[in-house]
DOSEBA-52932 format. One record per residue (C-alpha): x, y, z; chain; residue in one letter; residue number from 1. Coordinates in steps of 0.5 Angstrom, whole numbers, plus 500, padded with zeros to 3 digits. Layout:
// DOSEBA-52932
@u: X; v: Y; w: Z; chaine: A; residu: A; num: NUM .
...
This chain:
// DOSEBA-52932
@u: 496; v: 442; w: 482; chaine: A; residu: X; num: 1 .
@u: 490; v: 441; w: 487; chaine: A; residu: X; num: 2 .
@u: 484; v: 445; w: 486; chaine: A; residu: X; num: 3 .
@u: 478; v: 442; w: 488; chaine: A; residu: X; num: 4 .
@u: 471; v: 441; w: 485; chaine: A; residu: X; num: 5 .
@u: 466; v: 447; w: 486; chaine: A; residu: X; num: 6 .
@u: 460; v: 447; w: 491; chaine: A; residu: X; num: 7 .
@u: 454; v: 449; w: 487; chaine: A; residu: X; num: 8 .
@u: 450; v: 452; w: 493; chaine: A; residu: X; num: 9 .
@u: 455; v: 458; w: 493; chaine: A; residu: X; num: 10 .
@u: 457; v: 463; w: 487; chaine: A; residu: X; num: 11 .
@u: 461; v: 459; w: 483; chaine: A; residu: X; num: 12 .
@u: 465; v: 464; w: 480; chaine: A; residu: X; num: 13 .
@u: 467; v: 467; w: 487; chaine: A; residu: X; num: 14 .
@u: 469; v: 459; w: 489; chaine: A; residu: X; num: 15 .
@u: 474; v: 459; w: 482; chaine: A; residu: X; num: 16 .
@u: 477; v: 465; w: 484; chaine: A; residu: X; num: 17 .
@u: 478; v: 463; w: 491; chaine: A; residu: X; num: 18 .
@u: 481; v: 457; w: 489; chaine: A; residu: X; num: 19 .
@u: 486; v: 460; w: 484; chaine: A; residu: X; num: 20 .
@u: 488; v: 465; w: 490; chaine: A; residu: X; num: 21 .
@u: 489; v: 460; w: 495; chaine: A; residu: X; num: 22 .
@u: 494; v: 456; w: 490; chaine: A; residu: X; num: 23 .
@u: 498; v: 462; w: 489; chaine: A; residu: X; num: 24 .
@u: 498; v: 463; w: 496; chaine: A; residu: X; num: 25 .
@u: 500; v: 456; w: 497; chaine: A; residu: X; num: 26 .
@u: 506; v: 457; w: 492; chaine: A; residu: X; num: 27 .
@u: 503; v: 452; w: 487; chaine: A; residu: X; num: 28 .
@u: 503; v: 458; w: 482; chaine: A; residu: X; num: 29 .
@u: 509; v: 463; w: 483; chaine: A; residu: X; num: 30 .
@u: 510; v: 470; w: 480; chaine: A; residu: X; num: 31 .
@u: 512; v: 469; w: 472; chaine: A; residu: X; num: 32 .
@u: 508; v: 462; w: 472; chaine: A; residu: X; num: 33 .
@u: 504; v: 460; w: 466; chaine: A; residu: X; num: 34 .
@u: 497; v: 458; w: 469; chaine: A; residu: X; num: 35 .
@u: 494; v: 452; w: 466; chaine: A; residu: X; num: 36 .
@u: 489; v: 453; w: 460; chaine: A; residu: X; num: 37 .
@u: 482; v: 455; w: 462; chaine: A; residu: X; num: 38 .
@u: 479; v: 448; w: 459; chaine: A; residu: X; num: 39 .
@u: 484; v: 445; w: 464; chaine: A; residu: X; num: 40 .
@u: 482; v: 449; w: 470; chaine: A; residu: X; num: 41 .
@u: 475; v: 448; w: 468; chaine: A; residu: X; num: 42 .
@u: 475; v: 440; w: 468; chaine: A; residu: X; num: 43 .
@u: 479; v: 440; w: 474; chaine: A; residu: X; num: 44 .
@u: 474; v: 444; w: 478; chaine: A; residu: X; num: 45 .
@u: 468; v: 441; w: 474; chaine: A; residu: X; num: 46 .
@u: 465; v: 448; w: 472; chaine: A; residu: X; num: 47 .
@u: 464; v: 451; w: 465; chaine: A; residu: X; num: 48 .
@u: 469; v: 454; w: 462; chaine: A; residu: X; num: 49 .
@u: 466; v: 461; w: 462; chaine: A; residu: X; num: 50 .
@u: 466; v: 461; w: 469; chaine: A; residu: X; num: 51 .
@u: 473; v: 460; w: 469; chaine: A; residu: X; num: 52 .
@u: 474; v: 466; w: 464; chaine: A; residu: X; num: 53 .
@u: 470; v: 470; w: 468; chaine: A; residu: X; num: 54 .
@u: 474; v: 469; w: 475; chaine: A; residu: X; num: 55 .
@u: 481; v: 470; w: 471; chaine: A; residu: X; num: 56 .
@u: 478; v: 477; w: 468; chaine: A; residu: X; num: 57 .
@u: 477; v: 478; w: 476; chaine: A; residu: X; num: 58 .
@u: 484; v: 476; w: 477; chaine: A; residu: X; num: 59 .
@u: 487; v: 480; w: 472; chaine: A; residu: X; num: 60 .
@u: 483; v: 487; w: 474; chaine: A; residu: X; num: 61 .
@u: 486; v: 486; w: 481; chaine: A; residu: X; num: 62 .
@u: 493; v: 486; w: 477; chaine: A; residu: X; num: 63 .
@u: 494; v: 478; w: 480; chaine: A; residu: X; num: 64 .
@u: 495; v: 475; w: 473; chaine: A; residu: X; num: 65 .
@u: 496; v: 478; w: 466; chaine: A; residu: X; num: 66 .
@u: 493; v: 475; w: 459; chaine: A; residu: X; num: 67 .
@u: 498; v: 475; w: 453; chaine: A; residu: X; num: 68 .
@u: 496; v: 474; w: 446; chaine: A; residu: X; num: 69 .
@u: 497; v: 467; w: 444; chaine: A; residu: X; num: 70 .
@u: 501; v: 465; w: 450; chaine: A; residu: X; num: 71 .
@u: 496; v: 464; w: 455; chaine: A; residu: X; num: 72 .
@u: 495; v: 467; w: 462; chaine: A; residu: X; num: 73 .
@u: 501; v: 468; w: 467; chaine: A; residu: X; num: 74 .
@u: 502; v: 470; w: 474; chaine: A; residu: X; num: 75 .
@u: 504; v: 477; w: 475; chaine: A; residu: X; num: 76 .
@u: 511; v: 479; w: 478; chaine: A; residu: X; num: 77 .
@u: 509; v: 486; w: 481; chaine: A; residu: X; num: 78 .
@u: 502; v: 489; w: 482; chaine: A; residu: X; num: 79 .
@u: 500; v: 492; w: 475; chaine: A; residu: X; num: 80 .
@u: 500; v: 500; w: 475; chaine: A; residu: X; num: 81 .
@u: 493; v: 502; w: 475; chaine: A; residu: X; num: 82 .
@u: 490; v: 495; w: 477; chaine: A; residu: X; num: 83 .
@u: 484; v: 495; w: 482; chaine: A; residu: X; num: 84 .
@u: 487; v: 494; w: 489; chaine: A; residu: X; num: 85 .
@u: 482; v: 490; w: 493; chaine: A; residu: X; num: 86 .
@u: 486; v: 491; w: 500; chaine: A; residu: X; num: 87 .
@u: 485; v: 499; w: 499; chaine: A; residu: X; num: 88 .
@u: 477; v: 497; w: 497; chaine: A; residu: X; num: 89 .
@u: 476; v: 493; w: 503; chaine: A; residu: X; num: 90 .
@u: 479; v: 499; w: 508; chaine: A; residu: X; num: 91 .
@u: 475; v: 504; w: 504; chaine: A; residu: X; num: 92 .
@u: 469; v: 500; w: 506; chaine: A; residu: X; num: 93 .
@u: 470; v: 500; w: 513; chaine: A; residu: X; num: 94 .
@u: 468; v: 506; w: 518; chaine: A; residu: X; num: 95 .
@u: 472; v: 512; w: 516; chaine: A; residu: X; num: 96 .
@u: 472; v: 516; w: 523; chaine: A; residu: X; num: 97 .
@u: 478; v: 520; w: 524; chaine: A; residu: X; num: 98 .
@u: 479; v: 517; w: 531; chaine: A; residu: X; num: 99 .
@u: 480; v: 510; w: 527; chaine: A; residu: X; num: 100 .
@u: 484; v: 513; w: 522; chaine: A; residu: X; num: 101 .
@u: 489; v: 517; w: 526; chaine: A; residu: X; num: 102 .
@u: 490; v: 511; w: 531; chaine: A; residu: X; num: 103 .
@u: 491; v: 506; w: 526; chaine: A; residu: X; num: 104 .
@u: 496; v: 511; w: 523; chaine: A; residu: X; num: 105 .
@u: 500; v: 513; w: 529; chaine: A; residu: X; num: 106 .
@u: 501; v: 505; w: 531; chaine: A; residu: X; num: 107 .
@u: 503; v: 503; w: 524; chaine: A; residu: X; num: 108 .
@u: 507; v: 509; w: 522; chaine: A; residu: X; num: 109 .
@u: 511; v: 509; w: 529; chaine: A; residu: X; num: 110 .
@u: 512; v: 501; w: 528; chaine: A; residu: X; num: 111 .
@u: 515; v: 502; w: 520; chaine: A; residu: X; num: 112 .
@u: 519; v: 508; w: 522; chaine: A; residu: X; num: 113 .
@u: 523; v: 504; w: 527; chaine: A; residu: X; num: 114 .
@u: 524; v: 499; w: 522; chaine: A; residu: X; num: 115 .
@u: 526; v: 504; w: 517; chaine: A; residu: X; num: 116 .
@u: 531; v: 506; w: 522; chaine: A; residu: X; num: 117 .
@u: 534; v: 499; w: 523; chaine: A; residu: X; num: 118 .
@u: 534; v: 497; w: 515; chaine: A; residu: X; num: 119 .
@u: 536; v: 504; w: 512; chaine: A; residu: X; num: 120 .
@u: 542; v: 504; w: 507; chaine: A; residu: X; num: 121 .
@u: 546; v: 509; w: 505; chaine: A; residu: X; num: 122 .
@u: 542; v: 510; w: 498; chaine: A; residu: X; num: 123 .
@u: 536; v: 510; w: 502; chaine: A; residu: X; num: 124 .
@u: 538; v: 516; w: 506; chaine: A; residu: X; num: 125 .
@u: 540; v: 520; w: 500; chaine: A; residu: X; num: 126 .
@u: 533; v: 519; w: 497; chaine: A; residu: X; num: 127 .
@u: 530; v: 520; w: 504; chaine: A; residu: X; num: 128 .
@u: 534; v: 527; w: 505; chaine: A; residu: X; num: 129 .
@u: 532; v: 529; w: 497; chaine: A; residu: X; num: 130 .
@u: 525; v: 529; w: 499; chaine: A; residu: X; num: 131 .
@u: 526; v: 533; w: 505; chaine: A; residu: X; num: 132 .
@u: 531; v: 538; w: 501; chaine: A; residu: X; num: 133 .
@u: 525; v: 538; w: 496; chaine: A; residu: X; num: 134 .
@u: 520; v: 541; w: 501; chaine: A; residu: X; num: 135 .
@u: 525; v: 545; w: 504; chaine: A; residu: X; num: 136 .
@u: 526; v: 549; w: 497; chaine: A; residu: X; num: 137 .
@u: 519; v: 550; w: 497; chaine: A; residu: X; num: 138 .
@u: 519; v: 553; w: 504; chaine: A; residu: X; num: 139 .
@u: 524; v: 558; w: 501; chaine: A; residu: X; num: 140 .
@u: 519; v: 560; w: 495; chaine: A; residu: X; num: 141 .
@u: 513; v: 560; w: 499; chaine: A; residu: X; num: 142 .
@u: 514; v: 560; w: 507; chaine: A; residu: X; num: 143 .
@u: 507; v: 561; w: 509; chaine: A; residu: X; num: 144 .
@u: 504; v: 556; w: 504; chaine: A; residu: X; num: 145 .
@u: 500; v: 550; w: 506; chaine: A; residu: X; num: 146 .
@u: 503; v: 543; w: 505; chaine: A; residu: X; num: 147 .
@u: 500; v: 539; w: 499; chaine: A; residu: X; num: 148 .
@u: 498; v: 532; w: 500; chaine: A; residu: X; num: 149 .
@u: 503; v: 529; w: 495; chaine: A; residu: X; num: 150 .
@u: 509; v: 532; w: 499; chaine: A; residu: X; num: 151 .
@u: 507; v: 529; w: 505; chaine: A; residu: X; num: 152 .
@u: 506; v: 522; w: 502; chaine: A; residu: X; num: 153 .
@u: 513; v: 523; w: 498; chaine: A; residu: X; num: 154 .
@u: 516; v: 523; w: 504; chaine: A; residu: X; num: 155 .
@u: 513; v: 518; w: 508; chaine: A; residu: X; num: 156 .
@u: 513; v: 513; w: 502; chaine: A; residu: X; num: 157 .
@u: 521; v: 514; w: 502; chaine: A; residu: X; num: 158 .
@u: 521; v: 512; w: 510; chaine: A; residu: X; num: 159 .
@u: 517; v: 506; w: 508; chaine: A; residu: X; num: 160 .
@u: 522; v: 504; w: 502; chaine: A; residu: X; num: 161 .
@u: 527; v: 504; w: 508; chaine: A; residu: X; num: 162 .
@u: 524; v: 498; w: 511; chaine: A; residu: X; num: 163 .
@u: 526; v: 494; w: 505; chaine: A; residu: X; num: 164 .
@u: 520; v: 489; w: 507; chaine: A; residu: X; num: 165 .
@u: 515; v: 488; w: 502; chaine: A; residu: X; num: 166 .
@u: 509; v: 487; w: 506; chaine: A; residu: X; num: 167 .
@u: 510; v: 493; w: 510; chaine: A; residu: X; num: 168 .
@u: 511; v: 497; w: 504; chaine: A; residu: X; num: 169 .
@u: 505; v: 495; w: 500; chaine: A; residu: X; num: 170 .
@u: 500; v: 496; w: 507; chaine: A; residu: X; num: 171 .
@u: 503; v: 502; w: 508; chaine: A; residu: X; num: 172 .
@u: 502; v: 505; w: 501; chaine: A; residu: X; num: 173 .
@u: 495; v: 503; w: 501; chaine: A; residu: X; num: 174 .
@u: 494; v: 506; w: 509; chaine: A; residu: X; num: 175 .
@u: 497; v: 513; w: 507; chaine: A; residu: X; num: 176 .
@u: 494; v: 514; w: 501; chaine: A; residu: X; num: 177 .
@u: 487; v: 512; w: 504; chaine: A; residu: X; num: 178 .
@u: 489; v: 517; w: 510; chaine: A; residu: X; num: 179 .
@u: 490; v: 523; w: 505; chaine: A; residu: X; num: 180 .
@u: 484; v: 521; w: 500; chaine: A; residu: X; num: 181 .
@u: 479; v: 521; w: 506; chaine: A; residu: X; num: 182 .
@u: 482; v: 526; w: 511; chaine: A; residu: X; num: 183 .
@u: 484; v: 531; w: 506; chaine: A; residu: X; num: 184 .
@u: 477; v: 535; w: 507; chaine: A; residu: X; num: 185 .
@u: 477; v: 534; w: 515; chaine: A; residu: X; num: 186 .
@u: 484; v: 536; w: 516; chaine: A; residu: X; num: 187 .
@u: 486; v: 543; w: 518; chaine: A; residu: X; num: 188 .
@u: 492; v: 545; w: 513; chaine: A; residu: X; num: 189 .
@u: 499; v: 545; w: 516; chaine: A; residu: X; num: 190 .
@u: 504; v: 550; w: 514; chaine: A; residu: X; num: 191 .
@u: 509; v: 548; w: 510; chaine: A; residu: X; num: 192 .
@u: 515; v: 550; w: 514; chaine: A; residu: X; num: 193 .
@u: 512; v: 546; w: 520; chaine: A; residu: X; num: 194 .
@u: 512; v: 540; w: 516; chaine: A; residu: X; num: 195 .
@u: 519; v: 541; w: 513; chaine: A; residu: X; num: 196 .
@u: 522; v: 542; w: 520; chaine: A; residu: X; num: 197 .
@u: 518; v: 535; w: 522; chaine: A; residu: X; num: 198 .
@u: 521; v: 531; w: 516; chaine: A; residu: X; num: 199 .
@u: 528; v: 534; w: 517; chaine: A; residu: X; num: 200 .
@u: 528; v: 532; w: 524; chaine: A; residu: X; num: 201 .
@u: 525; v: 525; w: 522; chaine: A; residu: X; num: 202 .
@u: 530; v: 524; w: 517; chaine: A; residu: X; num: 203 .
@u: 536; v: 526; w: 522; chaine: A; residu: X; num: 204 .
@u: 533; v: 521; w: 527; chaine: A; residu: X; num: 205 .
@u: 533; v: 515; w: 522; chaine: A; residu: X; num: 206 .
@u: 540; v: 517; w: 520; chaine: A; residu: X; num: 207 .
@u: 543; v: 518; w: 527; chaine: A; residu: X; num: 208 .
@u: 539; v: 512; w: 529; chaine: A; residu: X; num: 209 .
@u: 537; v: 516; w: 535; chaine: A; residu: X; num: 210 .
@u: 530; v: 513; w: 538; chaine: A; residu: X; num: 211 .
@u: 529; v: 518; w: 543; chaine: A; residu: X; num: 212 .
@u: 529; v: 524; w: 538; chaine: A; residu: X; num: 213 .
@u: 525; v: 520; w: 534; chaine: A; residu: X; num: 214 .
@u: 520; v: 519; w: 540; chaine: A; residu: X; num: 215 .
@u: 520; v: 526; w: 541; chaine: A; residu: X; num: 216 .
@u: 518; v: 528; w: 534; chaine: A; residu: X; num: 217 .
@u: 513; v: 523; w: 532; chaine: A; residu: X; num: 218 .
@u: 510; v: 525; w: 539; chaine: A; residu: X; num: 219 .
@u: 509; v: 532; w: 536; chaine: A; residu: X; num: 220 .
@u: 507; v: 530; w: 530; chaine: A; residu: X; num: 221 .
@u: 501; v: 525; w: 533; chaine: A; residu: X; num: 222 .
@u: 499; v: 531; w: 537; chaine: A; residu: X; num: 223 .
@u: 498; v: 536; w: 531; chaine: A; residu: X; num: 224 .
@u: 495; v: 531; w: 527; chaine: A; residu: X; num: 225 .
@u: 489; v: 530; w: 533; chaine: A; residu: X; num: 226 .
@u: 489; v: 538; w: 533; chaine: A; residu: X; num: 227 .
@u: 488; v: 539; w: 526; chaine: A; residu: X; num: 228 .
@u: 482; v: 535; w: 525; chaine: A; residu: X; num: 229 .
@u: 476; v: 539; w: 524; chaine: A; residu: X; num: 230 .
@u: 470; v: 538; w: 529; chaine: A; residu: X; num: 231 .
């Protein structure tokens, strides 16, 4: 373990937090590993044990570690449900203009949808089509209704999962959730049957690996997103 002593001029808790995060990134602490005890970490970094405990609480709030009674503190294997997402918070603090969010979504969604086309398995396609069919059933029941954010998110999350790339999936989930949370009141509603047609066309393009068809439907979607912003 290579943790450095702490520089007193900077906030000590933040430095301890950063040291542990860096050790995780370097692979010194891997998912499932038990961290050294708070006393051992405090001695290694030459800080008080209360400072280490505070840093560990910060990590636990982010879902990076979990404390087990009588066992110690362990690196999490997955992000705990309900944990604060530091990346999402950081994005939320950036300037939230319609133009920035739209440009980001256009660039990012184009890239991950193309990757989904390459990597989608037969099981992925079944799951993706199930989301399409679910929306088409809602169209039959309420053809003139407006699509709900959860229906759009469900489909686009399914596309993300087709990439089988954990970095792209996690970044995409945060970006999509932020987009719909922030833009909910800034978008003109989209009629559900129009969304269902787009989702079906995206699915068919992915299934058939038809790049030309995908370009056409995404271009249409991007144009609609821009026109739906309330000015």
